[in-house]
N, C-alpha and C positions, 0 to 999 in steps of 0.2 A: 201235870195234871192232879187235879183235886180229887183223890180216891176217897171213896166212902164205903164201908160194909155196914149191914144190918146190925143193929144193937140185938137181934136175937140169934146172930151167930155165934159158934163157940170160938176159942182161940186158933183150934188148929182145923175147922171144916169151914173155911168160908171163901167167898168171892168177894171182889172190890169192884165197884163201878165208878166211872169217871165220865163226866159229860165232855163229847168232843162235837166238831161241826155236824150239825144233823144227824148225830148218831150216839151212841154209849159206848164205851169201850170196857172190856170185863177181864179180870186177871184173878189167877188163884194167889191169895195173900200170903200164902206159904212160899211161893215163888215169885216175888215181884219182878224179878226181871226175866221171867220165862214167857210163853207165849200169851197173847191177848188177842180177845175176839173182838171184832168191831161189829157192832149191832145197829141197824138204822133205827131212827127215833120212833117210827111206827111199829116196827117189830118188838121193840124194847116196851113200847106201852102195851101192845098185843100179849107179852109176857108177864107182864106183871098183872094185867086184868084176869089172866086165865090162872096165874098163881092165887091170886086174891079170892076167886071164886071157888078154889078148890078142884079146878078142872085137871090139874096135873099131880094130884095126890095119887099116892100109890095105894092099891086097893087093901083093904085090911085084912 
């Protein structure tokens, strides 16, 4: 898999994502052999759109 992580992530607190057939696979970069989460392409797009809009930000 071609794993990628955000350029905004720190060295210890990040997730990596890789494309898969009609989905995206997500893992903890600190534990590459650990559990993985498979998200459908539509769900991944929705997650990114909500994150970009600020809808997932914690209250100040």
